[in-house]
N, C-alpha and C positions, 0 to 999 in steps of 0.2 A: 609500355610495363606491364613486368606481370602480377596478375591479381594473385593475392593471400587472403588468408581468414582475416587477418587484420586490415589489411587494406579494405575487405569488402562490407568487414563489422564497420569501418568510418564509415564507409560509401553509403551506406544502410540509414544510418544514424545522423548523417547529415542529410539525406534525401527526404528524412522524416520531420527536421527543423525545420527545412526549406519547405517543405509542403504547410507546415503551421506557418510561420511567415508570411506564404502565399493566401493564407486566408483570411490575415489581416491585411490584405492590399499590396504585402511588398510583392516584388520581383527580382530578381538576379545580378541585375544592374544595381539597383539600390540597395540590396545587400552588401555585394563587391566591394562598392564604392564608400559606404558607412561601415563596413567593416576593414577598410585599412587592403583588400586584398589588390585593389583596380579594375582588375581582369575580371568579366562576368563569366568570359569564356571557361576561365580557370574554375572557376566556382563549378558549372555545369560538368567538369571533368575528372574534377575530385567527387560528385556525386555521382557519377555513372563508374566509377572506379578503374579510369586507364589515366590517371596522371596521381602520382603522389600529394599530399599538402604542402610537407616539408614541417618542421618544429614552430617557424615561423607563423607559416600559413593556421596550422589545428592553434597557434597562442591566438591569434587574431578572432578566429572564429569562436572560439572558446569564448573567449569577453564577449564579442558580440552577440550570441548566442543565449550568454549568463550561465552557461553550465561548464561544469567542469569537464577537464583534458578526457578522465578517466570515463566519462558518460560519455564525450564527443568520438571517442577509437571504440566504445562498444566493451570496455573493461566492468564499467559500474553501471548499473540502470540509477544512480542515485542522479538527479541532473545537478544539486545546490552544489555550488563551491563553497561552500561553507565544510569545512571538513568534521566540523564537529558533529553539523546533522548528519553528515554520512557515516559515522562513525557510529551514531545511534540507531540509524538504517539498519548497519550492518551488525551490530549488536543486539537488539530485538527484535528485526523482522519486520517493524513498523512501515509501511507506506511512508515516502517524505512528507506526503500532504498531511498526513496525522500525525508526523513529529512538528512540523509547520502550526497546526492549529494547538496543538498541548503548550508550544510554545507562545503562539502568542495569547491564549487564555490563560498562563501566569504572569504575563507581561502586562496584561489588563488588572488580576487579581495584586500585582507590584504596585502600576504606577495609579492605576483607579478606585485600587481596592474594594473591587466588587467581588461581594460578600457572594450571591451564584455561581458565579464563574469558580468561586473557592471551593464552596459545597460541593460543585460538579466532579470538578478536578478531585476532592477528596472522596467522594462517591465510588468514581472510576479506579481511583487507588486502591480502596475495599472490593471491589469484585474482581482484579484482575488476581489477586491472591485467594479468590476461593475456587476451589478445585468444581464448583457446581455450574460457578459461571461458563467454565469452559467446557464441560460436558453439554449446559444446555446451547453451547453458540453451536458443539458439532452436532447434537442434535436436529437443530436448525435449519444447518447446511445442506446435511442429509437428507432433509424432509423437503427440502428445494430440491435437491437431486430428482427426490422421488416422484415430485410433480413434474417436474421437467420431462427426465426419462420414459415417467411411465413404465418401469421396469423391475423387476423382482428386485429386492434388496435385503440385505442380510442386517439384522439389527443384534449388538451383544445385549445381550440379557444380565442389569447389576440389581444384584442383592437390594439396593437400596432406592432400588425403583419398583420394588415389590417383586420383582423378578426371582427366579429359582438361583440357589448359588452354586449352579454346578457349571455356571460357566458357558450354557448351553446356544444356540443360536435359532430365534424365529425367522420364519419366511413368512415376509408381507409383501404382498399386489402393489403395484401402482398406486392410488389414490389411499387403499386403505394403508400404506405404508408411512407416505406422507401426513395422513391426518395422526397417524400413530404416534410418531417422531414428534411434529407439533403439542401434541397432548405433553410427552414428557417434558420437553423443554419447557412447556408452561408451569409445569408440577415442580420444576426446579428452580423458575426465577419467579413462583409463589413464595419458595420457599426462603430464597433471598432476601426477598422485600421483609421477610417474620423476621427472619434472623438480622436485618439490618434495625430495624425496628427495635429490637433486643437489646443490639450493641450499645450501652453505654459512653464508652469508649469513643465511637463516631461522633455522636453527639457531644460531648465534654470538647473534643479537638475541633466541633466547628466553628 
């Protein structure tokens, strides 16, 4: 069989799934039997990109590993077979696990009436529409990068952060950059907390 980008993508993804199964104590023979493939030799050939699985084999493997066909063949990074989850991940860019957590929390609110989870979801929604929340996240990200790399980093100056309004940049080094960015993130988060306290609509909806 001639290897192609498509067959290699499938082989790589299958190899990852087999490695995960191995960590759980499963071997190729067990997986081949439980999945309905029958031959563990075929499974090894699929993973080494020397034999094509065919549609029947792909379906059996997708069902066994509980992943979507798109994930199995490398078209998508969304493992879930739930098409709604895939649409949400594709639309929002959220991690699949994050979507699962949000769904679980919402289910607990609906089924068990957990007011704490309801309040947390409301707060998260409130934060997501605030520009300063996203700016704070970006500052924290670049602060971590500065700490990790200990390199020069350019920080965009913003008037709302008491910077000049000319759009200039300031050059900071290593730890100085990390500390500076962390401080700006803290200021933004503090401002958001104050704004939340003053937002009567949030408390009326709680």
